[in-house]
C-alpha positions as CSV (number, residue, x, y, z in Angstrom):
1,M,-46.1,-168.3,-148.3
2,K,-48.6,-167.8,-145.6
3,L,-50.0,-164.2,-145.5
4,G,-52.0,-162.6,-142.7
5,I,-53.9,-159.3,-143.2
6,L,-54.0,-156.8,-140.4
7,G,-57.0,-154.5,-141.1
8,L,-59.3,-154.8,-144.0
9,G,-60.5,-151.4,-145.1
10,N,-62.3,-150.5,-148.3
11,H,-59.1,-150.3,-150.3
12,V,-58.1,-153.9,-149.5
13,T,-61.6,-155.4,-150.0
14,K,-62.2,-153.5,-153.3
15,N,-58.7,-153.6,-154.8
16,T,-56.4,-156.1,-153.3
17,L,-58.1,-159.0,-151.6
18,N,-59.4,-160.8,-154.7
19,S,-55.9,-160.7,-156.3
20,L,-54.3,-162.1,-153.1
21,L,-57.0,-164.9,-152.9
22,I,-56.2,-166.2,-156.4
23,S,-52.4,-165.7,-156.2
24,K,-50.4,-168.9,-156.6
25,Y,-47.6,-167.4,-154.6
26,V,-49.3,-166.6,-151.3
27,K,-52.1,-168.1,-149.2
28,V,-54.2,-165.7,-147.1
29,T,-54.4,-167.8,-143.9
30,C,-56.1,-165.3,-141.6
31,F,-56.9,-161.7,-140.9
32,Y,-57.5,-159.4,-137.9
33,V,-59.8,-156.4,-137.6
34,R,-61.0,-154.7,-134.4
35,N,-64.6,-154.6,-135.4
36,I,-66.0,-158.1,-134.6
37,I,-69.1,-157.7,-136.7
38,K,-67.1,-156.6,-139.8
39,G,-64.7,-159.5,-139.2
40,H,-67.4,-162.1,-139.2
41,S,-69.0,-160.5,-142.3
42,I,-65.7,-160.6,-144.2
43,A,-64.8,-164.1,-143.0
44,D,-68.2,-165.4,-144.3
45,K,-68.0,-163.5,-147.6
46,Y,-64.5,-164.5,-148.6
47,N,-64.3,-167.8,-146.6
48,L,-61.3,-166.6,-144.5
49,R,-60.4,-167.2,-140.9
50,F,-61.0,-164.2,-138.7
51,V,-58.6,-163.9,-135.7
52,K,-60.4,-162.0,-133.0
53,N,-57.2,-161.2,-130.9
54,I,-54.2,-159.2,-132.1
55,S,-51.9,-161.3,-129.9
56,Q,-53.2,-164.5,-131.5
57,F,-52.7,-162.9,-134.9
58,F,-49.0,-162.2,-134.2
59,N,-48.6,-165.9,-133.1
60,E,-50.0,-167.3,-136.3
61,N,-46.6,-168.4,-137.8
62,L,-47.1,-166.2,-140.9
63,D,-44.5,-165.5,-143.5
64,I,-45.9,-162.1,-144.5
65,I,-48.1,-159.6,-142.6
66,Y,-49.9,-157.2,-144.8
67,I,-50.5,-154.1,-142.7
68,A,-53.7,-152.6,-144.2
69,C,-54.6,-150.1,-141.6
70,P,-54.1,-146.3,-141.3
71,P,-50.4,-145.4,-141.7
72,D,-50.2,-143.8,-138.3
73,S,-50.6,-147.2,-136.7
74,H,-48.1,-149.1,-138.8
75,F,-45.1,-148.6,-136.5
76,K,-47.1,-149.8,-133.5
77,Y,-48.0,-153.0,-135.3
78,I,-44.5,-153.6,-136.7
79,K,-43.0,-153.2,-133.3
80,A,-45.6,-155.6,-131.8
81,S,-45.0,-158.3,-134.5
C-alpha cells in the first residue's frame, strides 16, 4: 500500500518513520511539510520524495495518508483530501 505522510514532527521521525520504512506492508512514497528547508533535509536523510505543495500531495494516488501534524489541523486536512 502506498503511504504518504502529512507533517513530520519529532514523534514521527524519532518513533514511527523507521518502522514504516522497513515495513513489508506499506511503502512510504512521499511526504509533505510546510517548512521547505526541513523537507529537503528529511528527504535527503531518509531518501524520501518531498512534495512541496499540499494540493500535489493530495493528488498523489495514495492508499493511506498518515496525518502527523497537530490534532487541531486534522479535520482541515481530512476534509481537503
